[in-house]
Residue, then its C-alpha position, 0 to 999 in steps of 0.5 A: m743025161v743031166t748035162r745034156s738036158r741042161s745044155i739043151h735048156v741053156g742053148e734054148n735060153v741063148k737062142s731066145i735071148l739072141f732072138g729078142f735082141f734081134l727083134r729089138t735091134q730090128a725095131d730100133l733100126q726101123c724107127r731110126s730109118e723112119e726118123l731119117t726119112r722125116s728129117n730128109d723130107e724136112l731138109e728138102k723143104i727147107a732147101y727149096v724155100a731157101a733156094h727160092d728166096l736166094k734166087g729172088t734176091l739174085r734176080m733183084v740184084s741182077q736186074f738193078l745192076w742191069l738197070l744201072s748199066m743201061r741207064g748210067a752207061a754214059s756216065l760210067d767208065e769202062k772199068s765200072r761197066e766191066y765190074i757190073g758185067f762181072s757182077i751180073n754174070g756171077a749172079q747168073r752163075m749162082a742162080g745156075l748153081i742153086d738150080g743144080l743143087l735143087q735138081y740134085g736134091k730131087l734125084g734122091h742122091s742116087s749115083t749122080t755126078i755134079s760137073s762144074d762148068 
């Protein structure tokens, strides 16, 4: 009879220890989840600001290249005009990539696919 009583008592202690461990683990998981949410929110804000700045710079580069091609068209050779065209197209593609990344970030990363055209 002493063995059974002691076995029940030890069993209750193990349950109590496991339950306490479970509660601490659950609280830790909740805390980490909240930290991750805050971190993701901060990263989203940083990405938005960086994308805005990059798009402004690309717009400026594209406009100056366009002005160069229009105002200096007579003095530029064919190869120079071609290079300016490549540069303008590259800046436009990059602006599209930035827009795509911003849209992807807004979707919350839920089962989205990215296509490269």
